[in-house]
C-alpha positions, 0 to 999 in steps of 0.5 A: 500500500502506498501512503499519502506521503509517498504518493505526494512524493511520487507525483513530481518524480513520475511527472518528470519521468513522463516529461522526459520520456514522452511529453516534451516531444508529444504534448505538455498539455497532457502531462498532468493527466497522464501523471495521475493516470500512471500513479493510479496504475502504480497504486492499482498494482498488487502491493508487492509490485506497486510498493516496489515500483514506488520505492524504486521511483523514490530511490531513483529520485534521491540517488542524485542527491549525493552526486549533484546535490538535488533530487532527480526530479529537480534537475534539468531534463538532460541531466535526468535523462542521463540518470535514467540511462545510467539505471537502464544500463546499470548492473542491478536488474530491478533498476533496469526493469524499473526503467523498462516499466516507465519506458513502456507503461509511461508511454502507453498511458501518455498516448492513451491520454492523448487519444482520449482527448482526440489527439492521435499519435503519428510515429 
């Protein structure tokens, strides 16, 4: 179960991830709604999966503090993309799986949100 505090801390991180992975290119006007939909998906997961996803998301956000002094969601998009890429190619399997979740489910939720508003994606 994801607590209210964790949910509040997750929102800016999930928003930043969606921004960098898809919204910047396809439409910032859908970013907030897509963020809420993805948070609902994470909350709707079985507790052992949703809790793990939330924990890894917050760990990714906090992992940059020691190196650059700021949480990842507070960094410029280019720096966030570098941090995301380091987890994507890193040695820890769950971290690599975490990046795949956001690359796949994040993009799916974002495009679904666009389509719900009559916008069709041309890839």
